[in-house]
N, C-alpha and C positions, 0 to 999 in steps of 0.2 A: 414486552420487547421495550426497547426506549422509542419515544417519539423523537421526531427531528429536533423541536425544542431542546429537549432534554439533552441529545446526542451533541448539540452544538454549544451548549453552555459550559463556559470557561470558568473553572473555579477562580477564586482570588488569590493573588500570590501571599505567601509567606511575608509577615511583617518584615522590613529590612531588606526582601528579595525584589531587585528591579526587573528580573524577568516574567514573563507571563508564563502560566501554564495552559496545556495543551487540553482541549475538548475531547471527548470520545471519538467526534467524528473526526476530529484532526488526527488523532492515533491512528485510527483504523485506515485513512486515507495514506498514512505515512506506511503503516505495513503493507498497504497494498502495492505502491510505488515500490516498495524493496524486494517485496515478493516478485512481481513483474520485472524487475530487473534480474533477479536471480534466475528466473525462467529465459529470459532473453540471453543471458550471458551462458547457457546452456551451448548455444550456436553461434554467440557473438560474445568475443571475449571484451569486446570495448566498453570502458566505463562510461558512466551516464555522462553528459555534456554540464556545464556549468549552468547552462540555461535549463536543461532537463531537471537539474537538482533543485534549482530555484522554483519552477513551476511544479514541483512533484512530491518533493520531499515533506513538506509539512503545508498544504494547501488549504487555505481558510475558505470554508465552503460559502459560497456568495447566494446560494439560492436554499435558502433553509426550507425547504417543502418536504413533506413525507415521501413525495415521489423521489424528490432528489437523494434524500435518506436510505430508499429502498434500493436505488440505483448502488449508492457505496458499498451497503452491504451485500449485494449482489456480485458487486465486482470483488468482494471480498470472499466470497462464498466460491467463486469462479478460480480465485488464485488456488484455492483450497484443493478445487478438485484437478485443475492443473498440476499440481504439484504432488498431490496423490497418484496420478497418471505417471509423472517422471519415476517417482521412487517404486512406483510398482514393475517398471522395465528392467530387466537384468542390467547389471551394471555395464557388461560389454556393450549395449544399445547404447547407454547414455555417453560412453566413452568412445563409441564410434560417430555418434553425432558432433561430438565436440570437434573430432580431426576434420570431419567433413565441412563444418562451418567456418 
């Protein structure tokens, strides 16, 4: 697997491009945010707030440690398990949950 330092590394931008590229860590955190949002919307149709988007959409990791990287990987694995559990439910169960929420 990748070390925390490798996951946090940001590739240089292409010549003439002003935007910065994203690290693997940033991309994994971004995926977690939107997966968690999709799971939340199963029971709450509200869109994320501007503040939640700013904080969670592409959060730059500030604690570049193996422990923090492991926590991010576990967060991703947790979203995978939760999505799999939702997909394993009969469609009628998911529809009923949305109506109740």
